[in-house]
C-alpha positions as CSV (number, residue, x, y, z in Angstrom):
1,X,0.0,0.0,0.0
2,X,1.8,3.2,-1.2
3,X,1.5,6.1,1.3
4,X,2.6,9.4,-0.1
5,X,3.5,12.1,2.4
6,X,2.8,15.7,1.4
7,X,4.8,18.1,3.6
8,X,4.7,21.8,4.2
9,X,2.9,23.8,6.9
10,X,-0.2,21.4,6.8
11,X,1.2,17.9,6.0
12,X,-1.1,15.1,5.0
13,X,-1.0,11.6,3.5
14,X,-2.2,10.3,0.2
15,X,-3.3,6.7,0.3
16,X,-3.1,4.7,-2.9
17,X,-4.7,1.3,-2.4
18,X,-7.3,-1.0,-3.8
19,X,-10.3,-0.7,-1.5
20,X,-9.1,2.5,0.1
21,X,-12.5,4.2,-0.3
22,X,-14.2,1.4,1.8
23,X,-11.8,1.9,4.6
24,X,-11.6,5.7,4.6
25,X,-12.6,7.5,7.8
26,X,-12.6,11.1,9.1
27,X,-12.4,12.0,12.8
28,X,-15.0,14.8,12.6
29,X,-18.4,13.8,14.0
30,X,-20.3,15.9,11.5
31,X,-19.5,15.9,7.8
32,X,-20.9,16.9,4.4
33,X,-20.2,14.8,1.4
34,X,-20.1,16.7,-1.9
35,X,-20.7,14.2,-4.8
36,X,-20.5,14.3,-8.6
37,X,-24.1,13.6,-9.6
38,X,-22.8,11.3,-12.4
39,X,-21.0,8.8,-10.2
40,X,-22.2,5.2,-10.1
41,X,-24.5,4.6,-7.2
42,X,-22.3,1.9,-5.7
43,X,-19.3,4.3,-5.4
44,X,-21.5,6.9,-3.6
45,X,-22.8,4.2,-1.3
46,X,-19.3,3.0,-0.4
47,X,-18.4,6.6,0.5
48,X,-21.5,7.1,2.5
49,X,-20.9,3.9,4.4
50,X,-17.3,4.8,5.2
51,X,-17.8,8.5,6.1
52,X,-21.3,8.4,7.5
53,X,-22.0,12.0,6.4
54,X,-25.1,13.8,7.8
55,X,-25.5,15.6,4.5
56,X,-24.8,14.4,0.9
57,X,-24.9,17.1,-1.8
58,X,-25.0,16.3,-5.5
59,X,-23.3,18.7,-7.9
60,X,-23.2,18.7,-11.7
61,X,-20.6,16.6,-13.4
62,X,-17.4,18.2,-14.8
63,X,-16.8,21.9,-15.0
64,X,-20.5,22.6,-14.9
65,X,-20.0,22.4,-11.1
66,X,-17.2,25.0,-11.0
67,X,-19.4,28.1,-11.1
68,X,-20.2,30.8,-8.7
69,X,-23.8,29.7,-8.6
70,X,-23.1,26.1,-7.6
71,X,-20.5,27.3,-5.1
72,X,-22.9,29.7,-3.5
73,X,-25.8,27.2,-3.4
74,X,-23.6,24.6,-1.8
75,X,-22.5,27.0,0.9
76,X,-26.1,27.9,1.6
77,X,-26.9,24.2,2.0
78,X,-24.1,23.8,4.6
79,X,-25.3,26.9,6.4
80,X,-28.9,25.6,6.4
81,X,-27.7,22.3,7.9
82,X,-25.8,24.2,10.6
83,X,-22.5,22.4,9.8
84,X,-20.2,23.6,12.6
85,X,-16.7,24.9,12.4
86,X,-15.4,21.6,13.7
87,X,-17.2,19.8,10.9
88,X,-15.7,18.5,7.6
89,X,-16.3,18.7,3.9
90,X,-15.5,15.6,1.8
91,X,-15.2,15.8,-2.0
92,X,-16.1,12.7,-4.0
93,X,-15.7,12.9,-7.8
94,X,-13.3,14.0,-10.5
95,X,-11.0,17.0,-10.5
96,X,-13.8,19.5,-11.0
97,X,-15.8,18.2,-8.0
98,X,-12.8,18.1,-5.7
99,X,-11.8,21.6,-6.8
100,X,-15.3,22.9,-5.9
101,X,-15.5,20.9,-2.7
102,X,-12.1,22.2,-1.5
103,X,-13.1,25.8,-2.3
104,X,-16.4,25.3,-0.4
105,X,-14.4,24.0,2.6
106,X,-12.0,26.9,2.4
107,X,-14.8,29.4,2.2
108,X,-17.4,28.1,4.7
109,X,-16.9,29.7,8.2
110,X,-13.6,30.9,6.8
111,X,-12.3,27.4,6.6
112,X,-13.3,23.9,7.7
113,X,-11.5,20.6,7.4
114,X,-11.4,19.2,3.9
115,X,-10.9,15.6,2.7
116,X,-10.6,14.4,-0.9
117,X,-11.7,11.1,-2.5
118,X,-11.0,11.5,-6.2
119,X,-12.8,9.0,-8.5
120,X,-11.0,9.7,-11.8
121,X,-7.4,9.2,-12.9
122,X,-7.0,12.9,-13.6
123,X,-8.3,13.8,-10.1
124,X,-6.0,11.3,-8.4
125,X,-2.8,12.4,-10.2
126,X,-3.5,16.1,-10.2
127,X,-6.5,17.9,-8.8
128,X,-6.9,16.1,-5.4
129,X,-3.3,16.7,-4.3
130,X,-1.7,20.1,-3.7
131,X,-4.4,22.2,-2.1
132,X,-5.4,24.3,-5.1
133,X,-9.2,24.8,-5.0
134,X,-11.4,27.0,-7.0
135,X,-14.1,27.7,-9.6
136,X,-14.1,29.2,-13.1
137,X,-15.3,32.5,-14.5
138,X,-16.7,33.2,-18.0
139,X,-13.4,35.0,-18.5
140,X,-11.2,31.9,-17.8
141,X,-10.5,28.8,-15.9
142,X,-9.6,28.7,-12.2
143,X,-9.6,32.5,-11.8
144,X,-11.2,32.3,-8.4
145,X,-10.0,30.1,-5.5
146,X,-7.8,29.5,-2.5
147,X,-4.9,27.3,-1.4
148,X,-6.6,24.9,1.1
149,X,-4.8,21.6,1.5
150,X,-6.8,18.5,2.4
151,X,-6.4,16.7,5.7
152,X,-6.1,13.3,3.7
153,X,-6.6,12.0,0.2
154,X,-7.8,8.4,-0.7
155,X,-7.0,7.2,-4.2
156,X,-8.8,3.8,-4.8
157,X,-7.9,2.2,-8.2
158,X,-11.0,0.1,-7.9
159,X,-13.3,3.1,-8.6
160,X,-11.5,3.6,-11.9
161,X,-12.8,0.4,-13.3
162,X,-16.1,2.0,-14.0
163,X,-14.6,4.8,-16.1
164,X,-15.3,4.7,-19.9
165,X,-12.0,4.1,-21.7
166,X,-11.9,7.6,-23.2
167,X,-12.3,9.2,-19.7
168,X,-9.5,7.1,-18.4
169,X,-7.2,8.0,-21.3
170,X,-7.8,11.7,-21.0
171,X,-7.0,11.5,-17.4
172,X,-3.6,10.0,-18.2
173,X,-2.4,13.4,-19.5
174,X,-1.4,14.6,-16.1
175,X,0.5,11.4,-15.4
176,X,2.3,11.7,-18.7
177,X,3.1,15.3,-18.0
178,X,4.7,14.3,-14.7
179,X,6.9,12.0,-16.8
180,X,8.0,14.9,-19.1
181,X,8.8,17.4,-16.4
182,X,10.2,15.1,-13.7
183,X,10.2,11.3,-13.9
184,X,10.8,10.0,-17.5
185,X,10.2,6.4,-16.4
186,X,6.5,7.3,-16.4
187,X,6.4,7.9,-20.1
188,X,6.7,4.3,-21.2
189,X,4.6,3.0,-18.3
190,X,1.6,5.3,-19.1
191,X,1.6,4.1,-22.7
192,X,2.0,0.5,-21.8
193,X,-0.9,-2.0,-22.1
194,X,-0.3,-2.7,-18.4
195,X,-1.5,0.8,-17.5
196,X,-5.0,-0.2,-16.4
197,X,-6.6,-0.3,-13.0
198,X,-6.8,-4.1,-12.8
199,X,-3.1,-4.7,-13.5
200,X,-0.8,-5.5,-10.5
201,X,1.7,-2.8,-11.4
202,X,-0.9,0.0,-11.8
203,X,-0.9,1.0,-8.1
204,X,2.8,1.6,-8.2
205,X,2.7,3.7,-11.4
206,X,-0.2,5.7,-10.1
207,X,1.7,6.3,-6.8
208,X,4.8,7.4,-8.6
209,X,2.9,9.8,-10.7
210,X,1.2,11.3,-7.6
211,X,4.6,11.5,-5.9
212,X,5.9,13.9,-8.5
213,X,3.2,16.4,-7.6
214,X,3.5,15.7,-3.9
215,X,7.2,16.5,-3.9
216,X,6.7,19.8,-5.8
217,X,3.8,21.1,-3.7
218,X,5.7,20.2,-0.5
219,X,8.5,22.5,-1.6
220,X,6.3,25.2,-3.2
221,X,2.6,25.2,-2.1
222,X,1.6,28.7,-3.3
223,X,3.4,28.5,-6.7
224,X,6.2,31.0,-6.0
225,X,8.6,29.0,-8.2
226,X,8.8,25.3,-8.9
227,X,5.1,24.6,-8.7
228,X,4.6,26.5,-12.0
229,X,6.3,23.6,-13.8
230,X,3.2,21.5,-13.1
231,X,1.4,23.8,-15.6
232,X,3.4,22.3,-18.6
233,X,0.9,22.3,-21.4
234,X,-1.8,24.1,-19.4
235,X,-1.5,27.6,-20.9
236,X,-3.0,26.6,-24.2
237,X,-5.1,23.8,-22.6
238,X,-7.0,26.3,-20.4
239,X,-7.6,28.5,-23.4
240,X,-8.9,25.6,-25.4
241,X,-11.3,24.7,-22.5
242,X,-12.5,28.3,-22.4
243,X,-13.0,28.8,-26.1
244,X,-14.8,25.5,-26.5
245,X,-16.9,26.2,-23.4
246,X,-15.5,23.0,-22.0
247,X,-16.5,21.0,-25.0
248,X,-12.9,19.8,-24.9
249,X,-12.2,18.0,-21.6
250,X,-9.3,19.1,-19.3
251,X,-7.3,16.0,-20.0
252,X,-7.8,16.2,-23.8
253,X,-6.9,19.9,-23.7
254,X,-3.7,19.2,-21.7
255,X,-2.7,16.5,-24.3
256,X,-3.1,19.1,-27.0
257,X,-1.4,21.8,-24.9
258,X,1.6,19.6,-24.1
259,X,2.3,19.1,-27.8
260,X,2.2,22.9,-28.4
261,X,4.6,23.4,-25.5
262,X,6.9,20.7,-26.9
263,X,7.0,22.5,-30.3
264,X,7.7,25.8,-28.6
265,X,10.5,24.2,-26.6
266,X,12.1,22.9,-29.8
267,X,11.6,26.3,-31.5
268,X,13.5,28.0,-28.6
269,X,16.5,25.7,-28.8
270,X,15.5,22.8,-26.5
271,X,15.6,19.1,-27.4
272,X,12.9,18.0,-29.8
273,X,10.5,16.2,-27.5
274,X,7.6,16.5,-29.8
275,X,7.8,12.8,-30.6
276,X,6.8,12.0,-27.0
277,X,3.8,14.3,-27.1
278,X,2.8,13.1,-30.6
279,X,2.9,9.5,-29.3
280,X,0.8,10.4,-26.4
281,X,-1.8,12.1,-28.5
282,X,-1.9,9.1,-30.8
283,X,-2.5,6.9,-27.8
284,X,-5.0,9.2,-26.0
285,X,-7.1,9.9,-29.2
286,X,-8.6,13.1,-27.8
287,X,-11.8,14.5,-29.1
288,X,-11.3,16.4,-32.3
289,X,-11.0,20.2,-31.9
290,X,-13.2,22.7,-33.8
291,X,-11.5,25.2,-36.0
292,X,-9.6,27.5,-33.6
293,X,-8.0,30.8,-34.3
294,X,-4.7,31.9,-32.6
295,X,-6.1,35.4,-31.8
296,X,-9.2,33.9,-30.0
297,X,-7.0,31.5,-27.9
298,X,-4.4,34.1,-27.2
299,X,-6.9,36.4,-25.5
300,X,-7.4,33.6,-22.9
301,X,-3.7,32.7,-22.7
302,X,-3.1,36.4,-21.7
303,X,-5.3,35.7,-18.6
304,X,-3.3,32.6,-17.6
305,X,-2.3,32.5,-14.0
306,X,1.4,32.4,-14.9
307,X,1.1,35.8,-16.6
308,X,2.4,38.8,-14.7
309,X,2.4,42.5,-15.4
310,X,5.1,41.9,-18.1
311,X,3.1,39.4,-20.1
312,X,2.4,35.7,-20.6
313,X,4.8,33.0,-19.5
314,X,5.1,29.4,-20.7
315,X,6.5,26.3,-19.0
316,X,8.9,24.7,-21.6
317,X,11.5,22.0,-21.5
318,X,15.2,22.2,-22.2
319,X,15.1,18.4,-22.2
320,X,13.2,15.6,-20.4
321,X,12.9,16.5,-16.7
322,X,14.4,20.0,-17.3
323,X,11.5,22.4,-17.2
324,X,11.8,26.2,-17.1
325,X,9.5,29.2,-17.2
326,X,9.9,31.9,-19.9
327,X,8.2,34.5,-22.0
328,X,7.7,33.7,-25.6
329,X,7.3,36.4,-28.3
330,X,3.9,36.6,-29.9
331,X,5.4,36.0,-33.3
332,X,6.9,32.8,-32.2
333,X,3.6,31.7,-30.5
334,X,1.7,32.4,-33.7
335,X,4.2,30.7,-36.0
336,X,4.4,27.5,-33.9
337,X,0.6,27.6,-33.5
338,X,0.3,27.1,-37.3
339,X,2.6,24.0,-37.1
340,X,0.7,22.7,-34.1
341,X,-2.7,23.1,-35.8
342,X,-1.6,21.0,-38.7
343,X,-0.1,18.3,-36.5
344,X,-3.2,17.9,-34.3
345,X,-5.6,17.4,-37.1
346,X,-7.6,14.2,-36.7
347,X,-6.0,12.6,-39.8
348,X,-2.5,13.1,-38.3
349,X,-3.4,11.6,-34.8
350,X,-3.1,8.0,-35.7
351,X,-1.1,5.3,-33.9
């Protein structure tokens, strides 16, 4: 049973184990369970039996839950139930659900205990670990939120067996990203036929992917430096999500965004790692993109959280496991975008 320790001012443990959800417990006597309404009934029942919440709140699936309206309504439900300051909020669902639940916990009574039980691969590898919580605005993704680390995280590979293959593959983008920026051994393992929840080696690979993020956020919780590297591929990805009104899922958008970042890295003198990102896209088979213009996407990239008063910054790679943060001239962004747009056309994304 891999146990991953996340350090910092508020340390916690990430448990990666088959059956972890059935055995999870929280010490608080009163708890509210925030649940993705699209989850299978048996997963919700397992969580209810384990946590014994006095209140279970369904929220819309995916980014439809990450709105000010859903956040406000959820807070009102907690207030109406008189959840006390020594109560707890537990998030059960994918990355969007845990982002919302964490922000609800951070906001209610100026902060109550938060626990995370992610049910998607993307949620386990990325969203549930690190303490970033938040919601979206029409102007862009994750523009409102708080750093609010969980007290514990339970990653149960058994719940992944119910995921449609396309949802599982899109969630692999964050694990593959961790291979590119930190642990290259993950690259072959993620694309291996053995990378499936019922394989004996899956638990170890999942834990190793989570450990990359755990190490980074231990050293840099509030993204003053190294944590920005976790956003490799995300500058374009978040813009794609915004322009398509989340018609492109986060994992698919990150797959596309990583290839753009690899092409930019090559353009600026780094090693040519586009073969890695091209292979991932061929394996992932993301949903085809609509016709996108650079100018439309660039408006959203300008609002990216890595931007500062001097402009937009991108996470790029000198080589595998050698990330860096830099500004890229607009003319380079535009020129490489044309190359990227050709390479990600559906007819090119074949195994």
